[in-house]
C-alpha positions in Angstrom: 52.9 40.8 -21.7 51.9 42.5 -24.9 53.8 42.0 -28.2 55.0 45.6 -28.0 56.4 45.0 -24.5 58.1 41.8 -25.6 60.1 43.9 -28.1 61.7 45.8 -25.2 64.6 43.9 -23.6 64.3 45.7 -20.3 60.9 44.1 -19.8 62.7 40.8 -19.0 64.3 42.5 -15.9 61.0 42.9 -14.2 61.4 42.4 -10.5 65.2 41.8 -10.8 66.3 45.0 -8.9 63.9 44.1 -6.0 65.3 40.6 -5.7 68.8 42.0 -5.4 67.7 44.6 -2.8 66.1 41.9 -0.7 69.0 39.6 -1.0 71.3 42.4 0.2 69.0 43.2 3.1 68.1 39.8 4.3 70.7 37.4 2.8 67.9 35.2 1.5 67.9 33.1 -1.7 65.2 33.3 -4.4 61.9 31.7 -3.7 60.5 28.9 -5.8 58.0 31.3 -7.4 60.7 33.8 -8.2 62.9 31.1 -9.8 59.9 30.0 -11.9 59.1 33.6 -12.9 62.7 34.1 -14.1 62.4 30.9 -16.2 59.2 32.1 -17.8 60.8 35.5 -18.6 63.6 33.5 -20.3 61.2 31.5 -22.3 59.4 34.6 -23.5 62.7 36.3 -24.4 63.6 33.3 -26.6 60.2 33.2 -28.2 60.5 36.9 -29.0 63.9 36.3 -30.7 66.2 38.2 -28.3 69.8 37.2 -28.0 70.7 35.3 -24.8 74.2 37.0 -24.7 72.6 40.4 -24.9 70.1 39.6 -22.2 72.8 38.3 -19.8 74.8 41.5 -20.4 71.6 43.5 -19.6 71.3 41.6 -16.3 75.0 42.4 -15.4 74.5 46.0 -16.2 71.4 46.1 -14.0 73.4 44.4 -11.3 76.0 47.1 -11.3 73.3 49.8 -11.4 71.3 48.3 -8.5 74.2 47.2 -6.4 73.4 47.9 -2.7 75.6 50.4 -1.0 75.4 48.9 2.6 78.3 46.8 3.7 76.4 44.0 5.5 73.0 42.3 5.6 70.8 42.3 8.6 72.1 38.8 9.5 75.7 40.0 9.2 76.4 38.1 6.0 78.6 39.9 3.5 76.5 41.8 0.9 78.7 40.8 -1.9 78.2 37.0 -1.3 74.5 37.4 -0.9 73.9 39.5 -3.9 76.2 37.4 -6.2 74.4 34.3 -5.1 71.1 35.9 -6.0 72.5 37.1 -9.3 73.7 33.6 -10.1 70.4 32.0 -9.2 68.3 34.6 -11.2 70.5 34.5 -14.3 70.7 30.7 -14.2 66.9 30.4 -14.0 66.5 32.9 -16.8 69.0 31.1 -19.0 67.3 27.7 -18.2 64.0 29.1 -19.4 65.6 30.5 -22.5 67.3 27.2 -23.4 64.1 25.3 -22.7 62.2 27.4 -25.1 64.9 27.0 -27.7 65.0 23.2 -27.3 61.2 23.1 -27.8 61.5 25.3 -30.9 64.2 23.0 -32.3 62.0 20.0 -31.7 59.1 21.7 -33.3 61.2 22.7 -36.3 62.6 19.2 -36.7 59.1 17.7 -36.5 57.8 20.2 -39.1 60.9 19.4 -41.3 60.3 15.7 -41.0 56.6 16.0 -41.8 57.5 18.1 -44.9 60.1 15.6 -46.1 57.6 12.7 -45.7 54.9 14.6 -47.6 57.4 15.7 -50.3 58.8 12.2 -50.9 55.5 10.4 -50.7 53.4 13.1 -52.5 50.8 13.0 -49.7 50.1 16.7 -49.4 48.2 19.1 -51.6 50.8 20.3 -54.2 50.0 24.0 -53.8 50.3 23.8 -50.0 53.5 21.7 -50.4 55.1 24.3 -52.6 54.4 27.0 -50.0 56.0 24.9 -47.2 59.0 24.0 -49.5 60.2 27.6 -49.6 60.7 27.5 -45.8 63.2 24.8 -46.3 65.0 26.3 -49.3 63.2 24.6 -52.2 61.3 26.3 -55.1 59.1 23.6 -56.4 58.1 25.5 -59.5 61.6 24.5 -60.8 62.7 21.0 -61.9 64.5 19.0 -59.2 66.6 15.8 -59.2 67.1 13.5 -56.2 70.1 11.4 -55.3 69.8 8.6 -52.8 72.9 7.0 -51.1 72.6 3.6 -49.5 75.4 2.7 -47.1 76.4 -0.3 -45.0 74.2 1.0 -42.1 71.1 3.0 -41.6 71.5 6.8 -41.1 69.2 9.5 -39.6 69.4 13.3 -39.6 71.6 13.3 -36.5 74.1 10.7 -37.7 77.7 11.9 -38.0 77.8 10.8 -41.6 74.7 12.9 -42.4 76.3 16.0 -40.7 79.6 15.4 -42.5 78.1 15.2 -46.0 75.8 18.2 -45.3 78.7 20.3 -44.0 80.8 19.4 -47.1 77.9 20.5 -49.5 77.3 23.7 -47.6 81.0 24.6 -47.6 81.2 23.9 -51.3 78.0 25.4 -52.7 76.6 27.6 -49.9 73.0 28.6 -50.4 72.0 26.9 -53.6 68.6 25.7 -52.4 69.8 22.2 -51.6 68.1 20.0 -49.1 70.0 17.1 -47.4 67.9 14.7 -45.4 67.4 11.0 -44.6 64.6 8.5 -45.3 64.4 4.8 -44.3 68.1 4.9 -43.4 69.3 6.3 -46.7 70.9 9.7 -47.3 69.0 11.9 -49.7 70.0 15.0 -51.6 67.4 17.2 -53.4 68.8 19.8 -55.8 67.7 21.9 -58.7 67.6 19.8 -61.9 70.1 22.0 -63.7 72.8 21.7 -61.0 74.2 18.2 -61.7 77.5 19.2 -60.1 75.7 19.3 -56.7 74.5 15.7 -57.0 77.8 14.5 -58.4 79.6 16.1 -55.4 77.0 14.6 -53.0 77.6 11.2 -54.5 81.4 11.6 -54.0 81.0 12.8 -50.4 78.5 10.1 -49.5 80.7 7.4 -51.0 83.7 8.6 -49.0 81.8 9.2 -45.7 80.1 5.8 -45.7 83.1 3.8 -46.7 81.7 2.7 -50.0 78.0 3.4 -50.4 76.1 3.1 -53.6 74.4 6.3 -54.9 71.6 6.5 -57.5 70.6 9.7 -59.2 67.1 10.2 -60.6 66.3 12.3 -63.6 65.3 16.0 -63.2 61.5 16.3 -63.0 59.4 19.4 -63.0 56.8 20.6 -60.5 56.0 19.7 -57.0 55.4 16.1 -57.9 58.7 16.0 -59.7 60.6 15.4 -56.6 58.6 12.3 -55.8 59.1 10.9 -59.4 62.9 11.5 -59.3 63.1 10.0 -55.8 61.2 6.9 -56.9 63.5 6.6 -59.9 66.6 6.7 -57.7 65.1 4.0 -55.4 64.3 1.8 -58.4 67.8 2.3 -59.8 69.3 1.1 -56.5 67.0 -2.0 -56.6 68.1 -2.7 -60.2 71.7 -2.3 -59.3 71.3 -5.0 -56.6 69.5 -7.4 -58.9 71.9 -6.9 -61.8 74.9 -7.0 -59.4 76.3 -3.7 -60.9 79.6 -2.6 -59.4 79.5 1.1 -60.2 79.3 3.3 -57.1 77.2 6.0 -58.8 74.3 5.0 -61.1 72.1 7.3 -63.0 68.5 6.4 -63.8 68.9 8.0 -67.3 71.6 5.5 -68.2 69.4 2.5 -67.1 66.1 3.3 -68.7 66.2 0.2 -70.9 65.7 -2.1 -67.8 62.4 -0.7 -66.7 61.2 -1.0 -70.3 62.3 -4.7 -70.3 60.4 -5.5 -67.1 57.3 -3.5 -67.8 55.6 -6.7 -69.1 56.9 -9.2 -66.6 55.0 -12.1 -68.1 56.5 -11.6 -71.5 60.0 -11.3 -70.0 59.4 -14.5 -68.0 58.3 -16.3 -71.2 61.4 -15.1 -73.0 63.7 -16.3 -70.2 62.1 -19.7 -69.9 61.9 -20.3 -73.7 65.4 -19.2 -74.4 67.4 -20.2 -71.3 65.1 -22.8 -69.8 67.0 -25.7 -71.6 70.2 -24.7 -69.7 68.6 -26.5 -66.7 69.4 -29.8 -68.4 73.1 -29.2 -68.2 75.3 -30.9 -65.6 75.3 -28.6 -62.6 72.1 -26.8 -63.7 71.6 -23.5 -65.5 73.6 -21.3 -63.1 77.1 -21.9 -64.4 76.2 -21.5 -68.0 74.1 -18.4 -67.2 77.1 -16.9 -65.5 79.2 -17.7 -68.5 76.9 -15.8 -70.8 76.8 -12.9 -68.4 80.6 -12.7 -68.4 80.8 -13.1 -72.1 78.4 -10.2 -72.8 79.9 -8.0 -70.1 83.3 -8.5 -71.7 82.0 -7.3 -75.1 81.8 -10.8 -76.5 85.6 -11.1 -76.2 86.4 -14.7 -75.2 89.8 -14.0 -73.7 88.5 -11.3 -71.4 85.4 -13.4 -70.4 87.7 -16.4 -69.6 89.9 -14.2 -67.4 86.8 -12.9 -65.5 85.6 -16.4 -64.9 89.1 -17.7 -64.1 88.8 -20.2 -67.0 91.0 -21.1 -69.9 89.8 -19.8 -73.3 89.3 -23.5 -74.3 87.1 -24.1 -71.3 85.1 -21.0 -72.1 84.7 -22.0 -75.7 83.4 -25.4 -74.6 80.8 -23.8 -72.4 79.6 -21.5 -75.2 79.3 -24.5 -77.5 77.3 -26.3 -74.8 75.0 -23.3 -74.6 74.5 -23.4 -78.4 73.7 -27.1 -78.2 71.1 -26.8 -75.5 69.4 -23.6 -76.6 69.9 -23.7 -80.3 71.2 -20.1 -80.1 74.8 -19.3 -80.9 76.3 -16.5 -78.6 78.8 -15.7 -81.2 76.2 -15.1 -83.9 75.0 -11.5 -84.0 71.5 -12.6 -85.0 71.2 -14.8 -81.9 73.2 -12.6 -79.6 70.5 -10.0 -79.0 67.9 -12.5 -78.0 70.3 -14.3 -75.7 71.5 -11.1 -74.0 68.0 -9.8 -73.5 67.1 -13.1 -71.9 70.1 -13.0 -69.6 69.2 -9.5 -68.5 65.7 -10.7 -67.8 67.0 -13.6 -65.8 69.0 -11.2 -63.7 66.0 -8.9 -63.1 63.6 -11.8 -62.3 66.1 -13.7 -60.1 66.0 -16.8 -62.3 67.0 -19.7 -61.9 67.2 -19.2 -58.1 63.5 -18.2 -58.1 60.8 -19.9 -60.2 59.0 -17.5 -62.6 
């Protein structure tokens, strides 16, 4: 069948009238070869982009036009029963072939989409070629993009109800805004133009609600085809930081946490600071952990003793005793602005490095 012939819907009725005529004359059913031929015609119709509903209607019109005029078949069987059985068998085979081609097309599209997502988020493909492929999935990589990553209590894939729910909510709210919703390593991912922060904020809200309390990290907008990778990696790093620092916020922005990557850029220097400033706390009764938690609560409370004591379920007197003990062991006074910065930086470093639970 030529391309020009494939554009003509009546081409897919080839042999149909003859099948009906023989069914009326002999009462026979379709042969195996005839059934397979109808399936192949259905596949070709799907590949050519024709509507199944229109093609079924075309079969019904042809049935009415070709309806045999005789009252009975040679064997005496009613014409109506024989012809309708043949119609049902032929149309069913045609629809089966059509649906088979569609399923194959969907699988191929899903495979192409997954390959594109992998290349996009890992930066493994030629950037020029990647930009060409991106337009097929609604992204214009010449623009800046930002990536949001949602991590829930379980792993999600593209077919998960949570993924479909979040994607449907975004499409209903924003329509065609060149947004891409996908999954990677069990996490929900939203890629949006960098100047459309409302999209990422809405994604974070929907993901949090749909997953019953996920944590969402949003990377900074980055330009170019490689910008998606950088924003994605920032979002992943932000999620990791949130876990290490035990941050409670459900939505975290990489732009708000830039100080932490700076602090950990020289790991050895940070380890030296933690050990030199906080190392003496290991000499306290119960080890360093209780006093380290005291410092964390004190700094998180804005150095307000009453609030820090409430968070630790201590009396203000007990908190004051612990702060004095820290001063004695480290030589640094948490209440002294000169010492406070060094202590707080060391506490952040301890969180990031997992000290004292892990040796550094």
